[in-house]
The first five atom37 places (N, CA, C, CB, O) and aatype in JSON, in Angstrom:
{
  "aatype": [12, 14, 1, 0, 8, 3, 14, 19, 1, 10, 13, 16, 0, 0, 3, 19, 14, 9, 17, 18, 5, 15, 19, 7, 1, 0, 9, 13, 10, 7, 3, 19, 19, 3, 14, 15, 2, 7, 3, 16, 12, 15, 19, 7, 13, 0, 1, 18, 0, 14, 7, 6, 15, 2, 3, 17, 19, 19, 15, 18, 3, 6, 19, 10, 9, 19, 16, 11, 7, 0, 13, 16, 19, 0, 0, 3, 7, 1, 1, 16, 16, 0, 1, 0, 7, 6, 10, 9, 19, 10, 15, 11, 7, 16, 11, 10, 16, 18, 15, 0, 6, 3, 9, 7, 0, 6, 10, 9, 18, 19, 16, 18, 14, 8, 17, 19, 2, 0, 5, 5, 3, 15, 6, 8, 0, 0, 10, 12, 3, 15, 13, 5, 14, 0, 19, 15, 11, 16, 5, 14, 0, 0, 1],
  "atom_mask": [
    [1, 1, 1, 1, 1],
    [1, 1, 1, 1, 1],
    [1, 1, 1, 1, 1],
    [1, 1, 1, 1, 1],
    [1, 1, 1, 1, 1],
    [1, 1, 1, 1, 1],
    [1, 1, 1, 1, 1],
    [1, 1, 1, 1, 1],
    [1, 1, 1, 1, 1],
    [1, 1, 1, 1, 1],
    [1, 1, 1, 1, 1],
    [1, 1, 1, 1, 1],
    [1, 1, 1, 1, 1],
    [1, 1, 1, 1, 1],
    [1, 1, 1, 1, 1],
    [1, 1, 1, 1, 1],
    [1, 1, 1, 1, 1],
    [1, 1, 1, 1, 1],
    [1, 1, 1, 1, 1],
    [1, 1, 1, 1, 1],
    [1, 1, 1, 1, 1],
    [1, 1, 1, 1, 1],
    [1, 1, 1, 1, 1],
    [1, 1, 1, 0, 1],
    [1, 1, 1, 1, 1],
    [1, 1, 1, 1, 1],
    [1, 1, 1, 1, 1],
    [1, 1, 1, 1, 1],
    [1, 1, 1, 1, 1],
    [1, 1, 1, 0, 1],
    [1, 1, 1, 1, 1],
    [1, 1, 1, 1, 1],
    [1, 1, 1, 1, 1],
    [1, 1, 1, 1, 1],
    [1, 1, 1, 1, 1],
    [1, 1, 1, 1, 1],
    [1, 1, 1, 1, 1],
    [1, 1, 1, 0, 1],
    [1, 1, 1, 1, 1],
    [1, 1, 1, 1, 1],
    [1, 1, 1, 1, 1],
    [1, 1, 1, 1, 1],
    [1, 1, 1, 1, 1],
    [1, 1, 1, 0, 1],
    [1, 1, 1, 1, 1],
    [1, 1, 1, 1, 1],
    [1, 1, 1, 1, 1],
    [1, 1, 1, 1, 1],
    [1, 1, 1, 1, 1],
    [1, 1, 1, 1, 1],
    [1, 1, 1, 0, 1],
    [1, 1, 1, 1, 1],
    [1, 1, 1, 1, 1],
    [1, 1, 1, 1, 1],
    [1, 1, 1, 1, 1],
    [1, 1, 1, 1, 1],
    [1, 1, 1, 1, 1],
    [1, 1, 1, 1, 1],
    [1, 1, 1, 1, 1],
    [1, 1, 1, 1, 1],
    [1, 1, 1, 1, 1],
    [1, 1, 1, 1, 1],
    [1, 1, 1, 1, 1],
    [1, 1, 1, 1, 1],
    [1, 1, 1, 1, 1],
    [1, 1, 1, 1, 1],
    [1, 1, 1, 1, 1],
    [1, 1, 1, 1, 1],
    [1, 1, 1, 0, 1],
    [1, 1, 1, 1, 1],
    [1, 1, 1, 1, 1],
    [1, 1, 1, 1, 1],
    [1, 1, 1, 1, 1],
    [1, 1, 1, 1, 1],
    [1, 1, 1, 1, 1],
    [1, 1, 1, 1, 1],
    [1, 1, 1, 0, 1],
    [1, 1, 1, 1, 1],
    [1, 1, 1, 1, 1],
    [1, 1, 1, 1, 1],
    [1, 1, 1, 1, 1],
    [1, 1, 1, 1, 1],
    [1, 1, 1, 1, 1],
    [1, 1, 1, 1, 1],
    [1, 1, 1, 0, 1],
    [1, 1, 1, 1, 1],
    [1, 1, 1, 1, 1],
    [1, 1, 1, 1, 1],
    [1, 1, 1, 1, 1],
    [1, 1, 1, 1, 1],
    [1, 1, 1, 1, 1],
    [1, 1, 1, 1, 1],
    [1, 1, 1, 0, 1],
    [1, 1, 1, 1, 1],
    [1, 1, 1, 1, 1],
    [1, 1, 1, 1, 1],
    [1, 1, 1, 1, 1],
    [1, 1, 1, 1, 1],
    [1, 1, 1, 1, 1],
    [1, 1, 1, 1, 1],
    [1, 1, 1, 1, 1],
    [1, 1, 1, 1, 1],
    [1, 1, 1, 1, 1],
    [1, 1, 1, 0, 1],
    [1, 1, 1, 1, 1],
    [1, 1, 1, 1, 1],
    [1, 1, 1, 1, 1],
    [1, 1, 1, 1, 1],
    [1, 1, 1, 1, 1],
    [1, 1, 1, 1, 1],
    [1, 1, 1, 1, 1],
    [1, 1, 1, 1, 1],
    [1, 1, 1, 1, 1],
    [1, 1, 1, 1, 1],
    [1, 1, 1, 1, 1],
    [1, 1, 1, 1, 1],
    [1, 1, 1, 1, 1],
    [1, 1, 1, 1, 1],
    [1, 1, 1, 1, 1],
    [1, 1, 1, 1, 1],
    [1, 1, 1, 1, 1],
    [1, 1, 1, 1, 1],
    [1, 1, 1, 1, 1],
    [1, 1, 1, 1, 1],
    [1, 1, 1, 1, 1],
    [1, 1, 1, 1, 1],
    [1, 1, 1, 1, 1],
    [1, 1, 1, 1, 1],
    [1, 1, 1, 1, 1],
    [1, 1, 1, 1, 1],
    [1, 1, 1, 1, 1],
    [1, 1, 1, 1, 1],
    [1, 1, 1, 1, 1],
    [1, 1, 1, 1, 1],
    [1, 1, 1, 1, 1],
    [1, 1, 1, 1, 1],
    [1, 1, 1, 1, 1],
    [1, 1, 1, 1, 1],
    [1, 1, 1, 1, 1],
    [1, 1, 1, 1, 1],
    [1, 1, 1, 1, 1],
    [1, 1, 1, 1, 1],
    [1, 1, 1, 1, 1]
  ],
  "atom_positions": [
    [[15.81, 112.86, -91.1], [16.37, 113.68, -90.04], [15.7, 113.27, -88.72], [16.16, 115.21, -90.33], [14.5, 113.01, -88.68]],
    [[16.48, 113.21, -87.65], [15.9, 112.84, -86.34], [14.82, 113.84, -85.92], [17.01, 112.78, -85.27], [14.85, 115.01, -86.3]],
    [[13.87, 113.36, -85.13], [12.79, 114.21, -84.63], [13.25, 114.94, -83.38], [11.53, 113.37, -84.34], [14.04, 114.41, -82.59]],
    [[12.76, 116.16, -83.18], [13.17, 117.0, -82.06], [12.89, 116.37, -80.71], [12.47, 118.34, -82.15], [13.66, 116.57, -79.77]],
    [[11.83, 115.62, -80.59], [11.48, 115.06, -79.28], [12.21, 113.75, -78.97], [9.99, 114.83, -79.19], [12.07, 113.22, -77.87]],
    [[12.98, 113.22, -79.91], [13.77, 112.01, -79.64], [14.83, 112.34, -78.59], [14.43, 111.46, -80.94], [15.51, 113.35, -78.71]],
    [[14.98, 111.49, -77.55], [15.95, 111.79, -76.5], [17.4, 111.65, -76.95], [15.71, 110.9, -75.33], [18.3, 112.24, -76.35]],
    [[17.64, 110.88, -77.99], [18.99, 110.71, -78.55], [18.88, 110.88, -80.06], [19.62, 109.31, -78.17], [18.09, 110.2, -80.71]],
    [[19.68, 111.78, -80.6], [19.62, 112.04, -82.03], [21.02, 112.0, -82.64], [18.96, 113.42, -82.31], [21.98, 112.45, -82.01]],
    [[21.14, 111.46, -83.82], [22.4, 111.41, -84.56], [22.25, 112.26, -85.82], [22.8, 109.93, -84.92], [21.26, 112.13, -86.54]],
    [[23.23, 113.12, -86.08], [23.21, 113.96, -87.27], [24.51, 113.79, -88.04], [23.0, 115.44, -86.89], [25.57, 113.56, -87.46]],
    [[24.42, 113.91, -89.34], [25.59, 113.99, -90.21], [25.41, 115.21, -91.11], [25.77, 112.67, -91.07], [24.34, 115.82, -91.12]],
    [[26.44, 115.55, -91.85], [26.34, 116.68, -92.77], [25.24, 116.46, -93.81], [27.69, 116.91, -93.47], [24.7, 117.43, -94.36]],
    [[24.9, 115.21, -94.09], [23.83, 114.91, -95.04], [22.46, 115.35, -94.51], [23.81, 113.41, -95.36], [21.51, 115.45, -95.28]],
    [[22.34, 115.6, -93.19], [21.08, 116.04, -92.6], [20.85, 117.55, -92.7], [21.05, 115.64, -91.17], [19.77, 118.02, -92.33]],
    [[21.82, 118.29, -93.18], [21.66, 119.75, -93.31], [20.57, 120.03, -94.34], [23.02, 120.44, -93.72], [20.7, 119.63, -95.49]],
    [[19.49, 120.72, -93.94], [18.42, 120.98, -94.9], [18.76, 122.05, -95.93], [17.17, 121.38, -94.17], [18.34, 121.97, -97.08]],
    [[19.53, 123.07, -95.51], [19.93, 124.15, -96.41], [21.37, 124.54, -96.08], [18.96, 125.39, -96.29], [21.69, 124.88, -94.94]],
    [[22.23, 124.49, -97.07], [23.6, 124.99, -96.92], [23.6, 126.46, -97.3], [24.62, 124.17, -97.8], [22.98, 126.86, -98.28]],
    [[24.3, 127.26, -96.51], [24.46, 128.68, -96.8], [25.9, 128.92, -97.22], [24.07, 129.56, -95.58], [26.83, 128.36, -96.64]],
    [[26.06, 129.76, -98.23], [27.39, 130.06, -98.77], [27.66, 131.54, -98.63], [27.51, 129.62, -100.24], [26.79, 132.38, -98.89]],
    [[28.88, 131.86, -98.24], [29.31, 133.26, -98.21], [29.47, 133.69, -99.66], [30.66, 133.45, -97.4], [30.2, 133.06, -100.43]],
    [[28.79, 134.75, -100.04], [28.76, 135.19, -101.43], [30.17, 135.38, -101.98], [27.96, 136.5, -101.56], [30.98, 136.1, -101.4]],
    [[30.45, 134.7, -103.1], [31.74, 134.82, -103.77], [32.88, 134.07, -103.1], [0.0, 0.0, 0.0], [34.03, 134.21, -103.49]],
    [[32.57, 133.27, -102.1], [33.61, 132.52, -101.37], [33.2, 131.05, -101.24], [33.85, 133.14, -99.97], [32.02, 130.72, -101.31]],
    [[34.19, 130.2, -101.05], [33.93, 128.78, -100.82], [33.89, 128.53, -99.31], [35.02, 127.9, -101.5], [34.71, 127.8, -98.76]],
    [[32.9, 129.17, -98.67], [32.62, 129.0, -97.24], [31.17, 128.57, -97.14], [32.9, 130.34, -96.42], [30.28, 129.27, -97.62]],
    [[30.93, 127.42, -96.51], [29.59, 126.86, -96.42], [29.24, 126.57, -94.96], [29.47, 125.58, -97.27], [30.06, 126.04, -94.21]],
    [[28.0, 126.9, -94.56], [27.5, 126.64, -93.21], [26.15, 125.94, -93.32], [27.37, 127.96, -92.39], [25.35, 126.26, -94.2]],
    [[25.91, 124.98, -92.44], [24.62, 124.31, -92.43], [24.23, 123.85, -91.04], [0.0, 0.0, 0.0], [24.94, 123.04, -90.44]],
    [[23.12, 124.35, -90.53], [22.63, 123.97, -89.2], [21.89, 122.64, -89.26], [21.71, 125.06, -88.63], [21.19, 122.35, -90.23]],
    [[22.05, 121.83, -88.22], [21.23, 120.63, -88.06], [20.41, 120.69, -86.78], [22.11, 119.38, -88.05], [19.38, 120.02, -86.67]],
    [[20.84, 121.48, -85.8], [20.09, 121.69, -84.57], [19.86, 123.19, -84.45], [20.85, 121.12, -83.31], [20.8, 123.98, -84.49]],
    [[18.58, 123.57, -84.3], [18.24, 124.99, -84.22], [16.83, 125.12, -83.65], [18.35, 125.68, -85.62], [16.2, 124.11, -83.32]],
    [[16.31, 126.34, -83.53], [14.96, 126.5, -82.96], [13.86, 125.76, -83.73], [14.61, 127.96, -82.9], [12.81, 125.45, -83.16]],
    [[14.09, 125.47, -85.01], [13.05, 124.77, -85.78], [12.81, 123.36, -85.26], [13.44, 124.72, -87.26], [11.74, 122.79, -85.48]],
    [[13.8, 122.78, -84.58], [13.58, 121.46, -84.0], [13.56, 121.52, -82.47], [14.65, 120.48, -84.49], [13.85, 120.53, -81.79]],
    [[13.22, 122.7, -81.95], [12.93, 122.84, -80.54], [14.11, 123.08, -79.62], [0.0, 0.0, 0.0], [13.94, 123.02, -78.4]],
    [[15.26, 123.34, -80.15], [16.43, 123.51, -79.3], [16.8, 124.97, -79.11], [17.6, 122.76, -79.89], [16.52, 125.8, -79.98]],
    [[17.42, 125.28, -77.99], [17.82, 126.65, -77.67], [19.22, 126.97, -78.15], [17.74, 126.88, -76.19], [19.64, 128.12, -78.12]],
    [[19.94, 125.96, -78.61], [21.29, 126.17, -79.13], [21.28, 125.82, -80.61], [22.35, 125.31, -78.35], [20.27, 125.35, -81.14]],
    [[22.41, 126.05, -81.26], [22.53, 125.58, -82.64], [23.78, 124.74, -82.75], [22.57, 126.77, -83.64], [24.78, 124.95, -82.06]],
    [[23.7, 123.77, -83.64], [24.83, 122.91, -83.97], [24.79, 122.75, -85.48], [24.76, 121.51, -83.22], [23.73, 122.53, -86.07]],
    [[25.95, 122.85, -86.09], [25.99, 122.72, -87.54], [27.37, 122.38, -88.03], [0.0, 0.0, 0.0], [28.32, 122.22, -87.26]],
    [[27.46, 122.27, -89.33], [28.7, 121.92, -90.01], [29.18, 123.11, -90.82], [28.5, 120.68, -90.91], [28.37, 123.86, -91.37]],
    [[30.48, 123.28, -90.91], [31.06, 124.35, -91.72], [32.19, 123.77, -92.55], [31.58, 125.52, -90.83], [32.92, 122.89, -92.11]],
    [[32.32, 124.29, -93.76], [33.41, 123.91, -94.65], [34.02, 125.18, -95.23], [32.91, 122.96, -95.8], [33.32, 126.02, -95.79]],
    [[35.33, 125.3, -95.07], [36.09, 126.43, -95.61], [37.13, 125.88, -96.56], [36.76, 127.28, -94.47], [37.92, 125.02, -96.18]],
    [[37.13, 126.35, -97.8], [38.15, 125.95, -98.76], [39.5, 126.53, -98.33], [37.78, 126.42, -100.2], [39.54, 127.49, -97.55]],
    [[40.6, 125.96, -98.81], [41.92, 126.48, -98.43], [42.04, 127.99, -98.62], [43.0, 125.78, -99.25], [41.7, 128.52, -99.68]],
    [[42.52, 128.67, -97.58], [42.77, 130.1, -97.63], [41.56, 131.0, -97.46], [0.0, 0.0, 0.0], [41.72, 132.22, -97.41]],
    [[40.35, 130.45, -97.37], [39.15, 131.29, -97.22], [39.06, 131.87, -95.81], [37.89, 130.47, -97.55], [39.5, 131.25, -94.84]],
    [[38.47, 133.07, -95.72], [38.3, 133.71, -94.41], [37.11, 134.65, -94.45], [39.58, 134.47, -94.0], [36.65, 135.06, -95.52]],
    [[36.61, 134.99, -93.25], [35.56, 136.01, -93.14], [35.63, 136.65, -91.76], [34.16, 135.39, -93.38], [35.94, 136.01, -90.76]],
    [[35.32, 137.95, -91.75], [35.27, 138.7, -90.5], [33.9, 138.47, -89.87], [35.54, 140.22, -90.73], [32.91, 138.26, -90.57]],
    [[33.86, 138.52, -88.52], [32.61, 138.26, -87.82], [32.68, 138.86, -86.42], [32.32, 136.74, -87.74], [33.77, 139.13, -85.91]],
    [[31.53, 139.06, -85.82], [31.44, 139.39, -84.4], [30.46, 138.39, -83.82], [30.98, 140.91, -84.15], [29.29, 138.37, -84.23]],
    [[30.89, 137.56, -82.87], [29.99, 136.56, -82.31], [29.07, 137.21, -81.28], [30.79, 135.39, -81.66], [29.52, 137.88, -80.35]],
    [[27.78, 137.01, -81.47], [26.75, 137.57, -80.58], [26.18, 136.47, -79.69], [25.61, 138.25, -81.4], [25.03, 136.54, -79.28]],
    [[27.0, 135.47, -79.41], [26.62, 134.25, -78.7], [27.91, 133.59, -78.24], [25.76, 133.27, -79.62], [28.99, 134.0, -78.67]],
    [[27.83, 132.6, -77.38], [29.01, 131.8, -77.04], [29.11, 130.69, -78.09], [28.9, 131.21, -75.58], [28.1, 130.18, -78.55]],
    [[30.35, 130.34, -78.46], [30.53, 129.37, -79.54], [31.7, 128.44, -79.26], [30.74, 130.09, -80.86], [32.72, 128.85, -78.69]],
    [[31.55, 127.2, -79.68], [32.63, 126.22, -79.67], [32.79, 125.74, -81.1], [32.33, 125.02, -78.68], [31.82, 125.38, -81.76]],
    [[34.03, 125.73, -81.59], [34.36, 125.25, -82.93], [35.18, 123.98, -82.77], [35.15, 126.33, -83.76], [36.25, 124.0, -82.15]],
    [[34.7, 122.87, -83.32], [35.39, 121.59, -83.23], [35.88, 121.23, -84.63], [34.44, 120.47, -82.64], [35.08, 120.98, -85.53]],
    [[37.18, 121.22, -84.81], [37.76, 120.95, -86.13], [37.78, 119.44, -86.36], [39.21, 121.54, -86.25], [38.28, 118.68, -85.54]],
    [[37.21, 119.02, -87.5], [37.16, 117.6, -87.84], [38.11, 117.24, -88.97], [35.76, 117.21, -88.22], [38.44, 116.08, -89.17]],
    [[38.54, 118.26, -89.72], [39.45, 118.02, -90.84], [40.2, 119.31, -91.14], [38.69, 117.52, -92.11], [39.61, 120.39, -91.11]],
    [[41.5, 119.21, -91.41], [42.28, 120.39, -91.78], [42.7, 121.2, -90.57], [0.0, 0.0, 0.0], [42.94, 120.66, -89.49]],
    [[42.8, 122.51, -90.78], [43.2, 123.44, -89.72], [42.4, 124.72, -89.86], [44.74, 123.74, -89.77], [42.15, 125.2, -90.97]],
    [[41.99, 125.28, -88.71], [41.13, 126.45, -88.68], [41.69, 127.45, -87.68], [39.67, 126.07, -88.33], [42.07, 127.08, -86.57]],
    [[41.72, 128.72, -88.09], [42.3, 129.77, -87.25], [41.26, 130.82, -86.92], [43.51, 130.42, -87.95], [40.43, 131.18, -87.76]],
    [[41.32, 131.31, -85.69], [40.52, 132.45, -85.26], [41.51, 133.52, -84.83], [39.52, 132.07, -84.11], [42.34, 133.3, -83.96]],
    [[41.4, 134.7, -85.46], [42.24, 135.84, -85.09], [41.36, 136.84, -84.35], [42.92, 136.49, -86.36], [40.34, 137.3, -84.87]],
    [[41.78, 137.18, -83.11], [41.02, 138.12, -82.29], [41.96, 138.76, -81.29], [39.84, 137.41, -81.56], [42.86, 138.11, -80.76]],
    [[41.75, 140.04, -81.03], [42.53, 140.76, -80.02], [44.04, 140.63, -80.25], [42.19, 140.25, -78.63], [44.8, 140.5, -79.29]],
    [[44.46, 140.66, -81.52], [45.88, 140.59, -81.85], [46.51, 139.21, -81.71], [0.0, 0.0, 0.0], [47.73, 139.08, -81.81]],
    [[45.69, 138.2, -81.47], [46.18, 136.82, -81.32], [45.56, 135.92, -82.36], [45.87, 136.3, -79.92], [44.41, 136.1, -82.76]],
    [[46.34, 134.93, -82.79], [45.84, 133.91, -83.71], [45.84, 132.57, -82.99], [46.7, 133.84, -85.03], [46.86, 132.16, -82.43]],
    [[44.71, 131.89, -83.0], [44.59, 130.57, -82.38], [44.2, 129.6, -83.48], [43.54, 130.57, -81.21], [43.17, 129.77, -84.14]],
    [[45.02, 128.57, -83.66], [44.76, 127.58, -84.71], [44.49, 126.23, -84.08], [45.96, 127.48, -85.69], [45.22, 125.77, -83.2]],
    [[43.41, 125.59, -84.54], [43.06, 124.23, -84.1], [43.14, 123.31, -85.31], [41.63, 124.19, -83.45], [42.81, 123.7, -86.44]],
    [[43.58, 122.1, -85.06], [43.65, 121.07, -86.09], [42.63, 119.98, -85.76], [45.09, 120.47, -86.2], [42.02, 119.99, -84.69]],
    [[42.46, 119.03, -86.67], [41.48, 117.96, -86.46], [41.63, 117.36, -85.07], [41.65, 116.86, -87.53], [42.73, 117.01, -84.64]],
    [[40.5, 117.25, -84.36], [40.49, 116.71, -83.01], [40.67, 117.76, -81.93], [0.0, 0.0, 0.0], [40.68, 117.42, -80.75]],
    [[40.8, 119.04, -82.31], [40.95, 120.13, -81.35], [39.76, 121.08, -81.47], [42.29, 120.89, -81.58], [39.02, 121.05, -82.45]],
    [[39.59, 121.92, -80.44], [38.49, 122.88, -80.48], [38.92, 124.25, -79.97], [37.31, 122.37, -79.66], [39.91, 124.39, -79.26]],
    [[38.14, 125.24, -80.37], [38.34, 126.63, -79.96], [37.03, 127.09, -79.3], [38.74, 127.56, -81.18], [35.95, 126.83, -79.82]],
    [[37.15, 127.77, -78.16], [35.98, 128.31, -77.45], [36.0, 129.83, -77.6], [35.99, 127.89, -75.93], [37.02, 130.48, -77.36]],
    [[34.86, 130.4, -78.0], [34.74, 131.84, -78.22], [33.66, 132.42, -77.31], [34.42, 132.14, -79.7], [32.62, 131.8, -77.08]],
    [[33.91, 133.61, -76.79], [32.96, 134.28, -75.91], [32.13, 135.3, -76.68], [33.68, 134.97, -74.76], [32.61, 135.94, -77.62]],
    [[30.89, 135.43, -76.26], [29.97, 136.41, -76.83], [30.63, 137.79, -76.87], [28.66, 136.45, -76.02], [31.27, 138.21, -75.91]],
    [[30.45, 138.48, -78.01], [30.97, 139.84, -78.16], [32.35, 139.93, -78.78], [0.0, 0.0, 0.0], [32.88, 141.03, -78.95]],
    [[32.96, 138.79, -79.11], [34.31, 138.79, -79.67], [34.28, 139.18, -81.15], [34.96, 137.42, -79.5], [33.55, 138.57, -81.94]],
    [[35.07, 140.19, -81.51], [35.25, 140.58, -82.92], [36.44, 139.77, -83.42], [35.49, 142.15, -83.09], [37.5, 139.77, -82.81]],
    [[36.25, 139.06, -84.56], [37.29, 138.12, -84.99], [37.3, 137.92, -86.5], [37.09, 136.79, -84.31], [36.45, 138.44, -87.23]],
    [[38.28, 137.16, -86.94], [38.35, 136.67, -88.31], [38.48, 135.16, -88.25], [39.54, 137.32, -89.09], [39.4, 134.64, -87.62]],
    [[37.56, 134.46, -88.92], [37.65, 133.01, -89.07], [38.47, 132.76, -90.33], [36.22, 132.32, -89.15], [38.29, 133.48, -91.32]],
    [[39.36, 131.77, -90.34], [40.07, 131.46, -91.57], [40.55, 130.02, -91.6], [41.25, 132.39, -91.74], [40.92, 129.43, -90.59]],
    [[40.54, 129.47, -92.81], [41.06, 128.13, -93.04], [42.51, 128.26, -93.45], [40.23, 127.36, -94.12], [42.89, 129.21, -94.15]],
    [[43.3, 127.33, -93.04], [44.7, 127.32, -93.45], [44.79, 126.81, -94.88], [45.55, 126.44, -92.48], [43.78, 126.58, -95.53]],
    [[46.0, 126.63, -95.36], [46.22, 126.23, -96.75], [45.62, 124.88, -97.11], [47.69, 126.2, -97.04], [45.48, 124.55, -98.29]],
    [[45.28, 124.08, -96.1], [44.7, 122.77, -96.37], [43.18, 122.78, -96.25], [45.29, 121.74, -95.41], [42.54, 121.75, -96.45]],
    [[42.6, 123.93, -95.93], [41.15, 124.03, -95.76], [40.74, 123.48, -94.41], [0.0, 0.0, 0.0], [41.58, 123.02, -93.63]],
    [[39.44, 123.54, -94.13], [38.95, 123.06, -92.85], [37.49, 122.63, -92.92], [39.12, 124.15, -91.79], [36.68, 123.2, -93.66]],
    [[37.19, 121.62, -92.14], [35.82, 121.21, -91.89], [35.66, 121.23, -90.38], [35.48, 119.8, -92.5], [36.54, 120.79, -89.65]],
    [[34.52, 121.74, -89.92], [34.33, 121.82, -88.48], [32.86, 121.72, -88.12], [34.91, 123.1, -87.93], [31.97, 121.83, -88.97]],
    [[32.64, 121.49, -86.84], [31.31, 121.5, -86.25], [31.27, 122.71, -85.32], [30.98, 120.14, -85.48], [32.19, 122.92, -84.53]],
    [[30.2, 123.49, -85.41], [30.04, 124.62, -84.5], [28.86, 124.37, -83.58], [29.86, 125.95, -85.29], [27.84, 123.8, -83.97]],
    [[29.01, 124.82, -82.34], [27.96, 124.74, -81.34], [27.84, 126.14, -80.76], [28.27, 123.66, -80.22], [28.83, 126.7, -80.29]],
    [[26.63, 126.72, -80.78], [26.44, 128.05, -80.23], [25.29, 128.07, -79.24], [26.19, 129.07, -81.35], [24.33, 127.3, -79.35]],
    [[25.4, 128.96, -78.28], [24.3, 129.19, -77.34], [24.22, 130.69, -77.08], [24.51, 128.4, -76.01], [25.23, 131.3, -76.72]],
    [[23.08, 131.29, -77.26], [21.88, 130.7, -77.85], [22.08, 130.5, -79.35], [20.65, 131.6, -77.58], [23.18, 130.68, -79.87]],
    [[20.99, 130.14, -80.03], [21.07, 129.89, -81.47], [21.68, 131.1, -82.17], [19.67, 129.58, -82.05], [21.23, 132.23, -81.97]],
    [[22.7, 130.87, -83.0], [23.49, 131.96, -83.58], [22.67, 132.88, -84.49], [24.64, 131.4, -84.35], [22.89, 134.09, -84.48]],
    [[21.76, 132.35, -85.27], [21.01, 133.21, -86.19], [20.15, 134.2, -85.41], [20.13, 132.37, -87.15], [20.14, 135.39, -85.71]],
    [[19.43, 133.71, -84.4], [18.59, 134.6, -83.61], [19.43, 135.65, -82.89], [17.78, 133.8, -82.59], [19.09, 136.83, -82.91]],
    [[20.52, 135.24, -82.26], [21.38, 136.17, -81.53], [22.0, 137.2, -82.46], [22.48, 135.42, -80.78], [22.08, 138.38, -82.12]],
    [[22.45, 136.77, -83.65], [23.08, 137.68, -84.59], [22.06, 138.67, -85.15], [23.76, 136.9, -85.73], [22.36, 139.86, -85.27]],
    [[20.86, 138.19, -85.49], [19.83, 139.07, -86.04], [19.44, 140.16, -85.05], [18.59, 138.27, -86.42], [19.1, 141.27, -85.45]],
    [[19.5, 139.85, -83.78], [19.11, 140.8, -82.74], [20.25, 141.71, -82.31], [18.58, 140.05, -81.54], [20.07, 142.53, -81.41]],
    [[21.41, 141.58, -82.93], [22.58, 142.36, -82.51], [22.83, 143.52, -83.47], [23.82, 141.47, -82.43], [22.23, 143.6, -84.55]],
    [[23.72, 144.39, -83.07], [24.12, 145.51, -83.94], [24.96, 145.02, -85.13], [24.91, 146.54, -83.14], [25.27, 145.8, -86.03]],
    [[25.32, 143.75, -85.13], [26.16, 143.19, -86.2], [25.35, 142.35, -87.19], [27.27, 142.33, -85.59], [25.92, 141.54, -87.92]],
    [[24.05, 142.53, -87.22], [23.17, 141.73, -88.07], [23.54, 141.81, -89.55], [21.74, 142.18, -87.9], [23.33, 140.84, -90.28]],
    [[24.09, 142.92, -89.99], [24.43, 143.08, -91.41], [25.48, 142.06, -91.87], [24.94, 144.49, -91.67], [25.58, 141.79, -93.07]],
    [[26.26, 141.51, -90.95], [27.26, 140.5, -91.33], [26.59, 139.26, -91.93], [28.1, 140.1, -90.11], [27.21, 138.55, -92.72]],
    [[25.35, 139.01, -91.56], [24.64, 137.84, -92.07], [24.28, 137.97, -93.54], [23.38, 137.6, -91.27], [24.02, 136.97, -94.21]],
    [[24.26, 139.19, -94.05], [23.88, 139.42, -95.45], [24.82, 138.73, -96.43], [23.85, 140.89, -95.75], [24.45, 138.47, -97.57]],
    [[26.05, 138.44, -96.0], [27.01, 137.8, -96.91], [26.73, 136.31, -97.09], [28.43, 137.99, -96.39], [27.33, 135.69, -97.97]],
    [[25.83, 135.73, -96.29], [25.5, 134.31, -96.42], [24.13, 134.14, -97.05], [25.55, 133.61, -95.06], [23.13, 134.67, -96.55]],
    [[24.08, 133.4, -98.15], [22.85, 133.14, -98.89], [22.74, 131.64, -99.13], [22.83, 133.93, -100.23], [23.74, 130.94, -99.11]],
    [[21.51, 131.14, -99.35], [21.4, 129.71, -99.67], [22.31, 129.35, -100.85], [19.93, 129.34, -99.99], [22.35, 130.06, -101.85]],
    [[23.03, 128.25, -100.7], [23.95, 127.81, -101.75], [23.16, 127.45, -103.01], [24.8, 126.61, -101.28], [22.02, 127.0, -102.92]],
    [[23.76, 127.65, -104.15], [23.11, 127.35, -105.42], [22.71, 125.89, -105.47], [24.03, 127.69, -106.6], [21.59, 125.56, -105.87]],
    [[23.62, 125.01, -105.06], [23.33, 123.58, -105.03], [22.62, 123.27, -103.72], [24.63, 122.73, -105.17], [23.04, 123.75, -102.66]],
    [[21.58, 122.48, -103.77], [20.86, 122.1, -102.56], [21.48, 120.87, -101.88], [19.39, 121.83, -102.89], [21.01, 120.43, -100.84]],
    [[22.54, 120.33, -102.5], [23.19, 119.17, -101.92], [24.38, 119.61, -101.08], [23.63, 118.2, -103.02], [24.81, 120.76, -101.11]],
    [[24.89, 118.67, -100.34], [26.03, 118.92, -99.46], [27.23, 119.38, -100.29], [26.4, 117.64, -98.64], [27.56, 118.74, -101.29]],
    [[27.89, 120.48, -99.91], [29.05, 120.93, -100.67], [30.17, 119.9, -100.57], [29.54, 122.3, -100.16], [30.33, 119.24, -99.54]],
    [[30.91, 119.78, -101.62], [32.0, 118.8, -101.68], [33.07, 119.12, -100.64], [32.62, 118.77, -103.07], [33.4, 120.28, -100.41]],
    [[33.6, 118.08, -100.04], [34.73, 118.26, -99.11], [35.95, 118.66, -99.91], [35.02, 116.95, -98.29], [36.11, 118.23, -101.06]],
    [[36.79, 119.46, -99.33], [37.98, 119.94, -100.03], [39.21, 119.23, -99.52], [38.14, 121.45, -99.88], [40.32, 119.49, -99.99]]
  ]
}
C-alpha cells in the first residue's frame, strides 16, 4: 500500500485492508484513503450485488463515481441513476437510499470529511451498525 507521505499514490481495490459488509446483504465497502494514512477525506471502493440497497443519511459531502454497472440514489422524491463513467454528488445531511440496478454496481466514493468520523459524530451513527468486517479478508468478488 502506498505511504501517506508519498506525494503521488496509486490505489486499487486490492489495497483495501478491511472490507465491510452490510449484514445479510451483498454490499461491500472498503476505504483506501482515511485518517489512518493522514488524510482528511476518505476514498474507497464499493460493490453492490444486483438489486441490493440500503438507507443512509450522509453526514459529509460525497461523490460517487460509478465504474461498473448502474447505481441509483433516491432522495427527496427523486431517483438519480449513474452508469459507468458517470458520477453523483451528494450534500451533507441528505437522507437517501443507495441502490444497485439489476446489473449491480461497482463504484468509488470520495467523502469530506472522512465518512466514518462524520457519521460516528452524527445523530445517525446507528446506521453504521449494519456494516461489519466481511467474513472473507480478501477482496469480494465482482458481480
